[in-house]
N, C-alpha and C positions, 0 to 999 in steps of 0.2 A: 738336416739342418734348415734354418730359416731362409726364405727367399729375401726377406728384408732384415738386415743386421742393423741394429740401433746402437749408438755409442753416446752415452750421457756426458754431461759436462761437470764443472766443478761443484764442490759442496754436497756431494752425495755420499760421503764416507759412512754415514749412519744409515744408509738404506741397503737395498740389494736388488738383484734382478727382478724378482716378482713384484716388489713394491713399485719399482719404476715402471715396469710394464702395465701395471694397473692403470697408470695415467697415459703412458705413451700409446698403447695399443688402441684405446677407444678414440683418442685424439687423431691418431694417424688415419684410422678408418673414417672419421668424420671428414678429414681433409680429402680423402679419395671421393667421398660422397659429394663434396663440394665441387670436385672436378668431374663429376659425372662418371665416376668409375666405381660405384658401389658394388660390392661382391667380387671385386678383383682379387682380394686376398682374404684369408681367414685369420683368426687370431693366432693359430699355430704356425703361420708363415712369418710371424714377427718375433725376433729374439733380441735379447739385450746382452751386449758385451759389457760386463761390469768390472771396473777397476778401481772403484771408489774405496775399497777396503784397504788399498795400498797406502791411503793417507790417514787411516784411522789409527790413533795412538793405541798401543796395547793397554788393556785394562789393568788397573792397579788399585789396590785398597786405598780408598779416601782420594783417589785421583782418577776417577772414571769420566770418560767423555773427552771432548776437545780440550786442548791446552788453554789455560787462561792467558790469552795473548793480550798485550797492550800496545800503544804506539811505539814504545821503546823496542818492541820485537820486530819492527819492520826494518829489515836489513838494507844497508846502502846498496846501490846498484839496481839490479833488475826489479826488486820489490818496490823500492822507493820510486824508481822511474815509472813503473806501471801504475802505482797509486797516483802520481802526479798526472799521468795521462788520462786516468779515469776522471779526476777532478776537473781537468780542462774540458773534456768532452761533456761531463754532467752539467757544468756551468753553461756550456753552449746550448744545451737542449732543455734546461730546467731554470726558469727565472728565479726560483727560490735559492739558488746556489750562487754565492758569490764567486767570481773567478779568481784564480790565483794571480797574485801581483808579481812584478818583476823580481822582487826580492826572493819570493818563494821559488821561482823557477831557477834560481841559482843555489838552491838548497840552504835557505837561511834556517837558522835554528828554530825549531817549532813547526817547520813546514809539514812534517808528517802528521802532527797533532792537528794542525789547521785543516789538512786535506781530509782526515777522517771526520773531523767535526762538520765540515761542510757537506761531506757525502752523507752523513747521518740525516741531514735535513732534506735530502732529495727524495723525490718520489721513486727513484730507481732503487737506491740503497736503503730508504727509509724502512725501519723495522728490523733491519739486520744489525745484529749486536756487533759492537766494535771488534770483539774477539773473532767473530765469524768473518768479518771483512779481511782481517789480518790473515786468518787461516786460509781464506781463498787465495789471497796473494801468494802465500807460501805454497799452495798446491801448484800454482802455475810455475813458480820458480823451481820447485823440487822436480817436477816433470822435465823441465828444460835443462836442469843442471845436475840431475842424479841419473847417470847412465843406466844403473841397475833397475831403478824404478821404471825408467822410460822403456827399457827392454820388456819388463814383465807386462806393463800396461799394453804395450803393442801386441805382445803374444797373446794377451787375453782377447784382443780383437781378431787377430789372425786365425785363431783355432776355430772360430765361428764362420769364417769365410770359406765356403766350400764351392764345389761346381754348381751347387743349387742356388747360390747367392746371386741375386740380380741387382739389388739396390743396398747401399750403405747410407744410413741417415745419422748425421752426427751433429751434436749441439755443443756450442761453447768450446771449452778446452777439448772436448771430445772430438771436435773437428780436426785439431791438430793431431791428436792420437790416430784418428782414422786415416788422415791424409798420409802421414808418415808410414802407416802400416801398408797401405795400398801401394805407396811408392816403392816399398821394399819387397813387394810380391810380384815379380815379373810373371806374366803369363795368366794372372787372375782373370776370372770370367765376369767380374762385376760390370754391369752395363751402366750404372748411374750412381754417382756420388752426390748427395744432397747435404749441404752444410747450412746450419742455422745459427744465427748470432755468433759468427766465427771471428776470432781474434787473429786469423791467419795473416792478415794484411798489415799488422802493426810492424812497420819497417824495422826499427832498431831493436825492438823488444822481443818479437816473435819470429818475424819472417827470416831474419838473418841467422837465427838459431835453429832453423829447420834441418832435419836430417831425412833425405839428402839436402846438402846445402845448396842454395840457389846459385846459379851460374849466370854471369853477365846480367845480374839484376832480375833474373826470371826463375821462378821455382819450377822443379821438375813436374811433369804431367804425371798424375798418379795412376796410370794405367795405359791401355792401348789407345790408338786414335779413335776407336769406336766408343770410348768411355765418355758419357755425357756428365758434365759437372755443373750443378746449379747451386749458386750461393744466394742465400736469402737473409736479409737484415731488416730490422725495424729502424725507422728514422731516429728513434730515441734510445736505441740499444747502445749503451756505453761500452759494453764488452767488444762489440763489433765496431771498433773505432773507424776502420776503413770499410766502408759499405761495399765498394766496388773492388773486387779482387783481380779484375782483368789486367791492370798495370802490373800485377805480380806474378800472375799465372798464364797470361795470354788471352787473346780475344775469343778464342773458341768456347770458353766457359760462358754461362749465362748468369747474369746477376739480376736480382729483383729486390725492390724495397717494399716492405708491407707495413701495416698498421696494427700493432698488437694492443693498442689502448694503453692503459695504466701499467700493464705488465709486459714491458717492452722486450725482456729477455726471456720470458716464460716459454719453456719448449712446448707446452700444450698449445699456446696461442699461435706459435709458428706452424705446428703440425696440422692444426684445423684450417689453415689458410688454403684457398683454392689453388694458389701457385704452387705450394708445397705438394699438395695432392697430385697435381698434374705432373710435376717433376718425378715423383714416385711412379705414378702410373706409366709414364713414358718409358722408364727403366724396366718395368715389368713386362712391357709389350714390345720392347726393342727386339729386332731380329737377330 
């Protein structure tokens, strides 16, 4: 099995392992080169844990593809709260986006429509169809609230983690899946966890729903004391609302902020950064 196990994020239901690796592998190798560790791994050392198919609707005649979601399909509770959190953060980092008003924050009628309208104007969500934004919201809520889907997604990651696995690299929602998987595997030999654009620190929406549940305000450490955990976020990454995860998981983890340009949440931009490459290389060379 691979020395490096990759775990993708949301919105990948129409792709697959090989399609994702076509982008992830060269970007990861470029990051290692930036960190002066070229030749540290070969393409065969990098594998992808793919769970996106769990969110793909079954094909039907005259109804192939993602559901045609609208603003009315955003459920109250987790989905609406996460949407408003995205809006607040997007307005903070993008001057084109008007911030939500006080009436919106108390769930005034039309607040969901207003949030989606504003997000569609942003450089972060711009070009993403409304139905895709809603579908992404639903992927997060389904993972956190559907025990069967959660179990299968975690099993997909777990089956690729063997005694040969040294590093797990996880992006976006995949960082939640990877974290929970490792935390449920006592005795695993993974030396480094690298999370990119992670929503793990969003207190009321993600963090408090983790399994295992946080205790006394602190999340479980996902491995032995020798596990090195590096969390990397872009200044403008709206998904990574909390850039610094140390208040949630302890001061032994390393946090870094990078600059991905216009593609703040893009996994390839994260992977090609020198800091990502260094974190991966350190895990590969750990004693």
